[in-house]
N, CA and C of each residue as an Amber inpcrd file, in Angstrom:
protein
   204
   7.2430000   1.7700000  -3.6530000   6.5860000   0.6720000  -4.5620000
   6.3740000   1.3340000  -5.9480000   6.3320000   0.5630000  -6.9410000
   6.0300000   1.0340000  -8.2470000   5.1600000   0.0050000  -9.0470000
   4.2180000   0.5230000  -9.6160000   3.2370000  -0.3720000 -10.4610000
   2.9000000   0.4280000 -11.6270000   2.5980000  -0.1910000 -12.7610000
   2.2490000   0.5050000 -13.9780000   1.0330000  -0.1990000 -14.6050000
   0.2070000   0.4800000 -15.3170000  -0.9120000   0.0450000 -16.0420000
  -0.9110000   0.6250000 -17.4000000  -0.8200000  -0.1890000 -18.3810000
  -0.6980000   0.1840000 -19.7930000  -2.0320000   0.7090000 -20.4270000
  -3.0750000   0.7380000 -19.6400000  -4.3520000   1.2430000 -20.1500000
  -4.1050000   2.8110000 -20.5400000  -5.1720000   3.3690000 -20.9620000
  -5.1280000   4.8240000 -21.3110000  -6.0890000   5.6070000 -20.3270000
  -5.7930000   6.8570000 -20.2140000  -6.7180000   7.7420000 -19.4660000
  -6.6430000   7.4190000 -17.9490000  -7.8020000   7.6630000 -17.3670000
  -7.8450000   7.2610000 -15.8670000  -7.6170000   5.9120000 -15.4340000
  -7.8790000   5.0180000 -16.4500000  -7.7010000   3.5970000 -16.2050000
  -6.1140000   3.2160000 -16.0780000  -5.2070000   4.1040000 -16.3680000
  -3.8110000   3.8270000 -16.1720000  -3.2820000   4.4400000 -14.9130000
  -4.0990000   5.2360000 -14.3020000  -3.6770000   5.9350000 -13.0740000
  -3.7860000   4.8980000 -11.9560000  -2.6760000   4.7740000 -11.1210000
  -2.7120000   3.6910000 -10.0950000  -2.5010000   4.4080000  -8.6830000
  -3.3590000   3.7930000  -7.7520000  -3.0670000   4.1860000  -6.3140000
  -2.7730000   3.0440000  -5.4970000  -2.1890000   3.2930000  -4.3280000
  -1.6370000   2.2690000  -3.3990000  -2.4030000   2.2520000  -2.1340000
  -2.6030000   1.1180000  -1.5320000  -3.2400000   0.9390000  -0.1790000
  -2.7710000  -0.3390000   0.4510000  -2.6880000  -0.4140000   1.7300000
  -2.5040000  -1.6080000   2.3770000  -3.7190000  -2.5050000   2.2480000
  -3.4600000  -3.7390000   2.1670000  -4.4830000  -4.7140000   2.0210000
  -5.4750000  -4.6770000   3.1490000  -6.7430000  -4.9780000   2.9670000
  -7.7260000  -5.0560000   4.0470000  -7.4530000  -6.1370000   4.9990000
  -6.6890000  -7.1280000   4.5380000  -6.3620000  -8.2440000   5.4900000
  -5.1950000  -7.9450000   6.5010000  -4.5830000  -6.8750000   6.2290000
  -3.4060000  -6.4040000   7.0990000  -4.0410000  -6.0760000   8.5310000
  -3.3880000  -6.6400000   9.6120000  -3.9670000  -6.2890000  11.0080000
  -3.8630000  -4.7580000  11.1710000  -4.9240000  -4.1820000  11.9210000
  -4.9000000  -2.8420000  12.2730000  -3.7200000  -2.4460000  13.0050000
  -3.2650000  -3.2240000  13.8250000  -2.0880000  -2.8430000  14.6640000
  -0.8150000  -2.5630000  13.7060000  -0.7350000  -3.3250000  12.7040000
   0.4330000  -3.2100000  11.7200000   0.2120000  -1.9250000  10.8660000
  -1.0650000  -1.7110000  10.5530000  -1.3650000  -0.5050000   9.7820000
  -1.0630000   0.7970000  10.5340000  -1.2330000   0.7020000  11.8500000
  -0.8920000   1.9110000  12.7120000   0.6120000   2.1740000  12.7220000
   1.4420000   1.2580000  12.4370000   2.8260000   1.4450000  12.4550000
   3.4270000   1.9130000  11.2370000   2.7520000   1.9160000  10.0790000
   3.2310000   2.3190000   8.8820000   2.2040000   3.2700000   8.0480000
   2.7110000   4.0360000   7.2370000   1.9060000   4.8590000   6.3110000
   2.3060000   4.6760000   4.8860000   1.3740000   4.6100000   4.0610000
   1.6320000   4.4850000   2.5530000   1.1040000   5.6740000   1.9040000
   1.8890000   6.3240000   0.9420000   1.3920000   7.4400000   0.1660000
   0.6560000   6.8100000  -1.0370000  -0.6660000   7.1500000  -1.0540000
  -1.6000000   6.5910000  -2.0450000  -1.0970000   6.8030000  -3.5040000
  -0.3760000   7.8430000  -3.7350000   0.0240000   8.2690000  -5.0670000
   1.3560000   7.7320000  -5.4430000   2.3510000   7.9320000  -4.6080000
   3.7910000   7.4790000  -4.9450000   3.9840000   6.0440000  -4.5000000
   3.3230000   5.4770000  -3.5340000   3.5530000   4.1800000  -2.9950000
   4.6490000   4.0500000  -1.9880000   5.2260000   5.2190000  -1.5820000
   6.2520000   5.2710000  -0.5910000   5.6080000   4.7780000   0.7430000
   6.4140000   3.9740000   1.4640000   6.0240000   3.4290000   2.7290000
   7.0080000   3.9980000   3.6880000   6.4050000   4.5270000   4.7760000
   7.2610000   5.0210000   5.9550000   6.7840000   4.5290000   7.3220000
   7.6310000   4.5150000   8.2800000   7.1220000   4.1780000   9.5690000
   6.2970000   5.2920000  10.1800000   5.3200000   4.9220000  11.0160000
   4.4950000   5.9740000  11.6370000   4.3120000   5.7340000  13.1140000
   4.9220000   4.6270000  13.4860000   4.9340000   4.3930000  14.9220000
   6.3120000   3.8160000  15.3430000   6.4200000   3.5810000  16.5790000
   7.7430000   3.1370000  17.0720000   7.7920000   1.5970000  16.7960000
   8.9420000   1.2930000  16.1440000   9.2560000  -0.1250000  15.9690000
  10.2850000  -0.6270000  16.8740000  10.0170000  -1.8630000  17.5190000
  10.9240000  -2.3720000  18.5100000  11.3800000  -3.8050000  18.0580000
  12.6010000  -3.9290000  17.5270000  13.0600000  -5.0880000  17.0080000
  13.0180000  -6.2810000  18.0700000  13.1540000  -6.0290000  19.3680000
  13.0350000  -6.9540000  20.3670000  11.6880000  -7.5850000  20.4760000
  10.5880000  -6.7550000  20.0580000   9.2200000  -7.3140000  20.1130000
   8.8820000  -8.0270000  18.8510000   9.1420000  -7.5170000  17.7990000
   8.8390000  -7.9740000  16.4470000  10.0870000  -7.8640000  15.5000000
  10.4730000  -9.0350000  14.9270000  11.7010000  -8.9760000  14.0960000
  11.4110000  -8.5600000  12.6180000  10.1980000  -8.7630000  12.1940000
   9.8790000  -8.4140000  10.7880000   8.4150000  -8.1890000  10.6420000
   8.1220000  -7.4260000   9.6270000   6.6230000  -7.3100000   9.2790000
   6.3880000  -7.7330000   7.7950000   5.3220000  -8.3780000   7.5300000
   4.9040000  -8.6580000   6.1700000   3.7770000  -7.6420000   5.8360000
   4.1190000  -6.7950000   4.8670000   3.0540000  -5.7840000   4.4980000
   2.5360000  -6.1310000   3.0860000   1.2240000  -6.3250000   3.0700000
   0.5730000  -6.6620000   1.8280000  -0.0360000  -5.3210000   1.2530000
   0.3930000  -5.0000000  -0.0020000  -0.0320000  -3.8070000  -0.5910000
  -0.8230000  -4.0310000  -1.7980000  -1.8210000  -3.2020000  -2.1750000
  -2.5480000  -3.4540000  -3.3960000  -2.2910000  -2.1750000  -4.1480000
  -2.0230000  -2.3350000  -5.4410000  -1.9780000  -1.2550000  -6.4600000
  -3.3010000  -1.4150000  -7.2790000  -4.1190000  -0.3540000  -7.2850000
  -5.3550000  -0.3820000  -8.0470000  -5.3890000   0.6510000  -9.0650000
  -5.9880000   0.3670000 -10.2080000  -6.3400000   1.4680000 -11.1190000
  -7.5020000   2.1190000 -10.8160000  -7.8090000   3.1870000 -11.5590000
  -9.0920000   4.0410000 -11.2600000 -10.1250000   3.7250000 -12.2780000
 -10.0770000   2.5160000 -12.8850000 -11.1290000   2.1340000 -13.8100000
 -12.4360000   1.7350000 -13.1680000 -13.3710000   1.4180000 -13.9090000
 -14.6990000   1.0380000 -13.3810000 -15.0420000  -0.3210000 -13.9340000
 -14.9160000  -1.3430000 -13.1180000 -14.4940000  -1.3780000 -11.7520000
 -13.0190000  -1.2950000 -11.6790000 -12.5440000  -0.9280000 -10.4650000
 -11.0090000  -0.7790000 -10.2500000 -10.4920000  -2.1980000 -10.2960000
  -9.2980000  -2.3350000 -10.9180000  -8.5980000  -3.6490000 -10.8830000
  -7.3010000  -3.4620000 -10.0910000  -6.9340000  -4.6300000  -9.3850000
  -5.7240000  -4.5940000  -8.6100000  -4.8120000  -5.5250000  -9.1260000
């Protein structure tokens, strides 16, 4: 994933996380790098059980308050 913020200083730094609304079971199957936004599998995926996953990700800046 890629997101940018045109602010300056710490407010332009962005970190990534799965949305709080994402079910725990899905979060256990995937990992997201908070800095790069890279998503990788962390668990065994079985196409016969589930054909697709919808992953909701938030990119937030480090401002006060943080904006997504």
